[in-house]
KEKEKOL-905379 format. One record per residue (C-alpha): residue number from 1; x, y, z. Coordinates in Angstrom, 3 decimals, always signed. Layout:
BEGIN
+-----+----------+----------+----------+
:   n :        u :        v :        w :
+-----+----------+----------+----------+
: NUM :        X :        Y :        Z :
...
+-----+----------+----------+----------+
END
This chain:
BEGIN
+-----+----------+----------+----------+
:   n :        u :        v :        w :
+-----+----------+----------+----------+
:   1 :   -7.573 :  -15.638 :   -0.773 :
:   2 :  -10.856 :  -14.095 :   +0.304 :
:   3 :  -12.141 :  -10.563 :   +0.452 :
:   4 :  -11.879 :   -9.103 :   +3.944 :
:   5 :  -15.170 :   -8.546 :   +5.788 :
:   6 :  -15.162 :   -4.747 :   +5.862 :
:   7 :  -13.115 :   -1.654 :   +5.039 :
:   8 :  -12.383 :   +0.674 :   +7.938 :
:   9 :  -10.106 :   +3.230 :   +6.268 :
:  10 :   -8.539 :   +4.001 :   +2.896 :
:  11 :   -5.787 :   +6.583 :   +2.437 :
:  12 :   -4.521 :   +7.423 :   -1.050 :
:  13 :   -1.456 :   +9.580 :   -1.627 :
:  14 :   +0.692 :  +10.523 :   -4.586 :
:  15 :   +4.444 :  +10.726 :   -4.032 :
:  16 :   +7.005 :  +12.991 :   -5.670 :
:  17 :   +8.644 :  +10.417 :   -7.978 :
:  18 :   +8.697 :  +10.772 :  -11.760 :
:  19 :   +6.510 :   +9.086 :  -12.835 :
:  20 :   +4.366 :   +9.547 :   -9.779 :
:  21 :   +3.643 :   +6.610 :   -7.508 :
:  22 :   +0.147 :   +6.073 :   -6.190 :
:  23 :   +0.309 :   +4.903 :   -2.581 :
:  24 :   -2.781 :   +3.160 :   -1.184 :
:  25 :   -3.126 :   +2.125 :   +2.465 :
:  26 :   -6.257 :   +0.208 :   +3.423 :
:  27 :   -7.348 :   -0.961 :   +6.854 :
:  28 :   -9.931 :   -3.708 :   +6.928 :
:  29 :  -11.732 :   -5.961 :   +9.321 :
:  30 :  -11.720 :   -9.771 :   +9.375 :
:  31 :  -13.798 :  -12.198 :  +11.446 :
:  32 :  -10.986 :  -13.889 :  +13.386 :
:  33 :   -7.327 :  -13.785 :  +14.253 :
:  34 :   -4.788 :  -15.546 :  +12.038 :
:  35 :   -5.474 :  -13.927 :   +8.656 :
:  36 :   -2.293 :  -13.470 :   +6.592 :
:  37 :   -1.006 :  -12.076 :   +3.279 :
:  38 :   -3.266 :   -9.028 :   +2.974 :
:  39 :   -3.220 :   -7.471 :   -0.482 :
:  40 :   -4.966 :   -5.072 :   -2.802 :
:  41 :   -5.598 :   -7.046 :   -5.991 :
:  42 :   -6.309 :   -4.932 :   -9.097 :
:  43 :   -9.179 :   -5.734 :  -11.413 :
:  44 :   -8.335 :   -6.273 :  -15.071 :
:  45 :  -10.697 :   -4.801 :  -17.647 :
:  46 :  -11.658 :   -5.606 :  -21.209 :
:  47 :  -12.749 :   -2.001 :  -21.785 :
:  48 :  -11.654 :   +1.150 :  -19.969 :
:  49 :  -14.047 :   +1.937 :  -17.099 :
:  50 :  -16.182 :   +4.954 :  -17.942 :
:  51 :  -15.506 :   +6.619 :  -14.584 :
:  52 :  -11.708 :   +6.179 :  -14.829 :
:  53 :  -11.494 :   +4.402 :  -11.458 :
:  54 :   -9.266 :   +1.365 :  -10.869 :
:  55 :  -10.991 :   -1.307 :   -8.762 :
:  56 :   -9.156 :   -3.445 :   -6.187 :
:  57 :  -10.248 :   -6.404 :   -4.082 :
:  58 :   -8.979 :   -6.162 :   -0.507 :
:  59 :   -8.104 :   -9.815 :   +0.162 :
:  60 :   -6.256 :  -11.927 :   +2.694 :
:  61 :   -5.625 :  -15.588 :   +3.404 :
:  62 :   -7.978 :  -16.916 :   +6.110 :
:  63 :   -6.481 :  -18.975 :   +8.931 :
:  64 :   -5.831 :  -22.619 :   +8.058 :
:  65 :   -6.174 :  -23.773 :  +11.656 :
:  66 :   -8.261 :  -22.871 :  +14.669 :
:  67 :   -8.429 :  -19.142 :  +15.356 :
:  68 :  -10.054 :  -16.870 :  +17.885 :
:  69 :  -13.412 :  -15.758 :  +16.534 :
:  70 :  -13.273 :  -12.016 :  +17.025 :
:  71 :  -13.271 :   -9.000 :  +14.772 :
:  72 :   -9.655 :   -8.086 :  +14.007 :
:  73 :   -8.036 :   -5.425 :  +11.854 :
:  74 :   -5.751 :   -6.113 :   +8.919 :
:  75 :   -3.751 :   -3.685 :   +6.786 :
:  76 :   -2.718 :   -3.791 :   +3.136 :
:  77 :   -0.689 :   -1.308 :   +1.142 :
:  78 :   +0.186 :   -0.820 :   -2.485 :
:  79 :   +2.838 :   +1.537 :   -3.859 :
:  80 :   +3.031 :   +1.522 :   -7.654 :
:  81 :   +4.420 :   +3.864 :  -10.318 :
:  82 :   +1.773 :   +5.031 :  -12.764 :
:  83 :   +1.379 :   +7.634 :  -15.466 :
:  84 :   -1.705 :   +9.163 :  -13.878 :
:  85 :   -2.599 :  +11.316 :  -16.904 :
:  86 :   -2.361 :   +8.417 :  -19.375 :
:  87 :   -3.220 :   +5.449 :  -17.142 :
:  88 :   -5.947 :   +4.018 :  -19.410 :
:  89 :   -4.311 :   +5.230 :  -22.640 :
:  90 :   -3.346 :   +8.583 :  -24.176 :
:  91 :   -5.197 :  +11.407 :  -22.387 :
:  92 :   -7.247 :   +8.928 :  -20.337 :
:  93 :   -6.311 :   +9.666 :  -16.713 :
:  94 :   -6.686 :   +7.559 :  -13.628 :
:  95 :   -9.415 :   +9.399 :  -11.708 :
:  96 :   -9.492 :   +7.325 :   -8.529 :
:  97 :   -9.502 :   +3.951 :   -6.868 :
:  98 :  -12.319 :   +1.760 :   -5.602 :
:  99 :  -11.643 :   -0.824 :   -2.872 :
: 100 :  -14.006 :   -3.832 :   -2.474 :
: 101 :  -14.558 :   -5.956 :   +0.637 :
: 102 :  -17.311 :   -8.491 :   +1.365 :
: 103 :  -19.645 :   -5.877 :   +2.824 :
: 104 :  -18.494 :   -2.518 :   +1.500 :
: 105 :  -16.981 :   -0.537 :   -1.335 :
: 106 :  -14.963 :   +2.616 :   -0.743 :
: 107 :  -14.104 :   +5.082 :   -3.496 :
: 108 :  -11.318 :   +7.590 :   -3.343 :
: 109 :  -10.882 :  +10.197 :   -6.081 :
: 110 :   -7.302 :  +11.158 :   -6.909 :
: 111 :   -8.319 :  +14.817 :   -6.716 :
: 112 :   -8.640 :  +14.150 :   -2.938 :
: 113 :   -5.213 :  +12.470 :   -2.690 :
: 114 :   -2.632 :  +14.231 :   -0.579 :
: 115 :   +0.967 :  +14.536 :   -1.788 :
: 116 :   +3.412 :  +12.181 :   -0.105 :
: 117 :   +6.826 :  +13.768 :   +0.049 :
: 118 :   +9.570 :  +11.178 :   +0.414 :
: 119 :  +12.468 :  +12.836 :   +2.187 :
: 120 :  +16.077 :  +11.696 :   +2.040 :
: 121 :  +15.889 :  +11.075 :   +5.808 :
: 122 :  +13.083 :   +9.030 :   +7.272 :
: 123 :  +13.138 :   +9.441 :  +11.064 :
: 124 :  +11.786 :   +6.538 :  +13.085 :
: 125 :   +9.785 :   +8.847 :  +15.343 :
: 126 :   +7.126 :   +9.203 :  +12.628 :
: 127 :   +6.122 :   +5.646 :  +13.551 :
: 128 :   +4.427 :   +6.414 :  +16.828 :
: 129 :   +2.709 :   +3.624 :  +18.739 :
: 130 :   -0.967 :   +4.130 :  +19.412 :
: 131 :   -1.856 :   +5.606 :  +16.016 :
: 132 :   -4.552 :   +3.962 :  +13.888 :
: 133 :   -3.076 :   +1.015 :  +11.995 :
: 134 :   -2.409 :   +1.812 :   +8.368 :
: 135 :   -3.063 :   +5.520 :   +8.790 :
: 136 :   -0.758 :   +8.157 :   +7.417 :
: 137 :   +0.395 :   +8.770 :  +10.996 :
: 138 :   +1.474 :   +5.138 :  +11.440 :
: 139 :   +2.731 :   +3.770 :   +8.107 :
: 140 :   +4.952 :   +1.168 :   +9.773 :
: 141 :   +1.943 :   -1.153 :  +10.128 :
: 142 :   +1.849 :   -1.451 :   +6.356 :
: 143 :   +5.387 :   -2.933 :   +6.368 :
: 144 :   +4.457 :   -6.074 :   +8.311 :
: 145 :   +4.675 :   -9.214 :   +6.183 :
: 146 :   +6.550 :   -7.578 :   +3.286 :
: 147 :   +9.848 :   -8.777 :   +1.836 :
: 148 :  +12.741 :   -6.629 :   +3.061 :
: 149 :  +16.075 :   -5.506 :   +1.557 :
: 150 :  +18.511 :   -3.556 :   +3.732 :
: 151 :  +21.662 :   -2.144 :   +2.157 :
: 152 :  +24.229 :   +0.626 :   +2.493 :
: 153 :  +24.505 :   +3.533 :   +0.041 :
: 154 :  +26.758 :   +2.427 :   -2.826 :
: 155 :  +26.148 :   -1.325 :   -2.427 :
: 156 :  +25.486 :   -3.262 :   -5.629 :
: 157 :  +21.799 :   -4.183 :   -5.941 :
: 158 :  +19.705 :   -6.332 :   -8.219 :
: 159 :  +17.534 :   -4.337 :  -10.620 :
: 160 :  +14.423 :   -6.492 :  -10.187 :
: 161 :  +11.264 :   -4.578 :   -9.322 :
: 162 :   +9.164 :   -6.118 :   -6.559 :
: 163 :   +6.356 :   -3.672 :   -5.724 :
: 164 :   +5.717 :   -5.173 :   -2.279 :
: 165 :   +9.400 :   -5.144 :   -1.208 :
: 166 :  +10.587 :   -2.591 :   +1.346 :
: 167 :  +14.091 :   -1.214 :   +0.717 :
: 168 :  +15.940 :   +0.422 :   +3.595 :
: 169 :  +19.067 :   +2.331 :   +2.594 :
: 170 :  +21.626 :   +3.001 :   +5.338 :
: 171 :  +24.611 :   +5.371 :   +5.454 :
: 172 :  +27.827 :   +3.447 :   +4.670 :
: 173 :  +29.575 :   +4.425 :   +7.900 :
: 174 :  +26.654 :   +4.015 :  +10.287 :
: 175 :  +23.219 :   +2.521 :  +10.694 :
: 176 :  +21.426 :   +5.820 :  +10.034 :
: 177 :  +18.554 :   +5.430 :   +7.572 :
: 178 :  +18.976 :   +7.457 :   +4.388 :
: 179 :  +15.681 :   +6.489 :   +2.770 :
: 180 :  +12.915 :   +3.887 :   +2.702 :
: 181 :  +11.361 :   +2.937 :   -0.630 :
: 182 :   +9.175 :   +0.238 :   -2.134 :
: 183 :  +10.078 :   -1.858 :   -5.174 :
+-----+----------+----------+----------+
END
C-alpha cells in the first residue's frame, strides 16, 4: 500500500446513530490507472494528540502490471461508530480528522461536519451520474470494491462487524430497498 499522490476532496459527516458514526469520504489522485483497495488507514498514537485530531493515511495498492500513465481519481470511505465526546478518553473529544497523501494534508474539523440523516428508505435516484466521485451528491462511488451483504428484513444475519461491508436490506415481499448501512 502507498499513499495516494494528492487529495482532491474530503467530506466528513456525522450520522444519526447512537453512538454517532463518523463518515469520511475522500477523493484522491493517483499517477496511473489500475490502483486498487483504496483505504483510510488510522494512525495509532502513544499519547493523545494535543489538537484532538485523528490522522489517516489515504492509501491504495499500486498496479502490479503495466498501467496507463495518467492522473486518475480514486475514492475511499470510512464509516465508523465513535463516542465523539470521549474519543481520546473521558471528556477528551474527537475534534477533527486529518487526511495525508504524498503531496498534501487536509484537515476537517468536526464542528464543520454536516449531519448525515440515514432514512429508512434510500432511493436510488440520489446516485446521479455525472456528480463528483465521492461527493455527498454521489455516494455510490464509495461503494465500489467493498464487500456486500444483501438480505431481506427478518433474515437471520451474522453479528460480525465489518466496517467496510455494505449491507442492503430489502423488503421481504419485493426488491425495494429498506435501508443501506455499513458494518
